[in-house]
C-alpha positions as CSV (number, residue, x, y, z in Angstrom):
1,M,7.8,-10.3,2.5
2,F,6.1,-7.4,4.5
3,R,4.4,-8.2,7.9
4,G,3.2,-6.3,10.9
5,S,2.6,-2.6,11.5
6,Y,4.7,0.3,12.5
7,D,4.2,3.8,13.5
8,A,5.8,6.5,11.3
9,K,5.6,10.2,10.6
10,I,5.2,12.1,7.4
11,T,7.5,15.1,7.4
12,E,7.4,17.6,4.4
13,G,5.5,15.0,2.4
14,R,8.1,12.3,3.0
15,L,7.6,9.0,4.8
16,K,10.6,7.6,6.7
17,M,10.5,3.9,5.9
18,P,10.2,1.8,9.2
19,T,13.5,0.2,10.0
20,D,12.3,-3.4,9.6
21,F,10.8,-2.7,6.2
22,E,13.9,-0.7,5.2
23,K,16.1,-3.7,6.0
24,L,14.1,-6.0,3.8
25,L,14.1,-3.5,0.9
26,R,17.8,-2.9,1.1
27,A,18.5,-6.6,1.2
28,A,16.4,-7.1,-1.9
29,K,18.2,-4.0,-3.5
30,I,14.8,-2.3,-4.0
31,D,14.7,1.5,-4.0
32,Q,12.1,2.2,-6.7
33,F,8.3,2.2,-5.8
34,Y,5.0,2.9,-7.3
35,I,2.7,4.6,-4.7
36,T,-1.0,4.7,-5.4
37,S,-4.5,4.1,-4.0
38,V,-7.8,2.6,-5.1
39,D,-9.9,4.9,-2.9
40,G,-7.9,7.9,-1.8
41,K,-8.2,6.8,1.8
42,S,-4.8,5.1,2.2
43,A,-1.6,4.8,0.2
44,E,-0.3,1.6,-1.2
45,I,3.5,1.5,-1.6
46,W,4.5,-1.2,-4.1
47,P,8.1,-2.2,-4.8
48,L,8.3,-1.4,-8.5
49,P,9.1,-5.1,-9.5
50,E,5.8,-6.2,-7.7
51,W,3.8,-3.4,-9.3
52,E,5.2,-4.4,-12.7
53,K,4.0,-8.0,-12.2
54,R,0.6,-6.6,-11.4
55,E,0.6,-4.4,-14.5
56,A,1.6,-7.4,-16.7
57,K,-1.4,-9.4,-15.4
58,L,-3.8,-6.5,-15.9
59,A,-2.5,-5.7,-19.4
60,E,-4.0,-8.9,-20.7
61,Y,-7.5,-7.6,-19.8
62,S,-7.1,-3.8,-19.9
63,T,-9.0,-3.2,-23.1
64,L,-11.7,-5.8,-22.4
65,D,-12.8,-5.3,-18.8
66,D,-14.4,-2.2,-17.4
67,A,-13.4,-3.1,-13.8
68,V,-9.8,-3.1,-15.0
69,Q,-10.1,0.2,-16.7
70,K,-11.6,1.7,-13.5
71,Y,-8.8,0.2,-11.5
72,L,-6.2,1.6,-13.8
73,N,-7.8,5.0,-13.9
74,L,-7.8,5.3,-10.0
75,T,-4.3,3.8,-9.6
76,S,-3.0,6.2,-12.3
77,Y,-4.8,9.2,-10.8
78,Y,-3.4,8.7,-7.4
79,G,-0.1,7.0,-8.6
80,Q,3.4,8.2,-8.8
81,Q,6.7,6.3,-9.3
82,V,9.3,7.4,-6.6
83,E,12.7,6.5,-5.4
84,M,13.7,5.9,-1.8
85,D,16.5,8.3,-0.8
86,N,19.7,7.5,1.2
87,Q,17.8,8.2,4.5
88,A,15.1,5.7,3.6
89,R,12.5,8.4,2.9
90,I,10.0,8.4,0.1
91,L,7.9,11.2,-1.2
92,L,4.2,10.5,-1.1
93,P,2.1,11.9,-4.1
94,Q,0.6,15.3,-3.0
95,I,-2.9,14.4,-4.1
96,L,-2.8,11.2,-2.0
97,R,-1.4,13.0,1.0
98,G,-4.3,15.4,0.9
99,T,-7.2,12.9,0.3
100,A,-5.9,10.3,2.8
101,K,-4.8,12.9,5.3
102,L,-1.3,11.5,5.4
103,D,0.3,14.6,7.0
104,A,1.6,13.6,10.4
105,E,1.3,10.3,12.4
106,V,0.7,7.3,10.3
107,A,0.5,3.5,10.6
108,V,2.4,1.5,8.0
109,F,1.1,-2.0,7.5
110,G,2.8,-4.9,5.8
111,K,0.5,-6.5,3.3
112,M,2.7,-9.3,2.1
113,N,4.0,-7.8,-1.2
114,Y,3.3,-4.2,-0.6
115,L,2.9,-1.6,2.2
116,E,-0.3,0.3,3.1
117,V,-0.1,3.6,4.9
118,H,-3.1,5.0,6.9
119,N,-3.6,8.2,8.9
120,R,-3.2,6.6,12.4
121,E,-6.0,8.6,14.1
122,I,-8.6,7.8,11.4
123,F,-7.6,4.1,11.3
124,E,-8.0,3.7,15.0
125,Q,-11.4,5.5,14.9
126,N,-12.6,3.0,12.3
127,L,-11.3,-0.1,14.0
128,P,-14.5,-1.0,15.8
129,A,-16.4,-1.0,12.5
130,N,-13.9,-3.3,10.9
131,E,-13.9,-6.2,13.3
132,L,-13.7,-9.7,11.8
133,T,-17.2,-11.2,11.6
134,V,-18.0,-14.8,11.9
135,E,-18.5,-14.9,8.1
136,D,-15.1,-13.3,7.6
137,R,-13.4,-15.9,9.8
138,K,-15.1,-18.7,7.9
139,A,-14.0,-17.2,4.6
140,V,-10.3,-17.0,5.8
141,A,-10.5,-20.5,7.2
142,A,-11.8,-21.8,3.8
143,I,-9.0,-20.1,2.0
144,L,-6.3,-21.4,4.4
145,S,-7.7,-24.9,4.2
146,R,-7.5,-25.1,0.4
147,R,-4.8,-27.4,-1.0
148,S,-2.1,-25.9,-3.1
């Protein structure tokens, strides 16, 4: 569903949804989101129906698995359900705006079924350290070559 990256700005805590993503969301009649993070360094913007699918899968294991409990604790701590307004803006949770430094220029990345928002300057500074290694390329190639 979501592909590519777009520059955006945070104004008064609100992210203006990039036009291409807004068109997809409006066509799918989605205006409710769950915004969260697993590390406080970026925001994940999940269309509410996608987040609910994720919750349903996790619910099967939530009382049995410590990793699931940690994940739920983090995503609840940073998380907030929000609605996109008529101007295609969404309010990011204040705690996440602070920890991820989402206060001005940001990059919004399509991650298939959700969006990820990074402080643009910090993301660009970290790009050299996050290059794909030979091992990474092999792992992706193996995943892509699996038969469905």
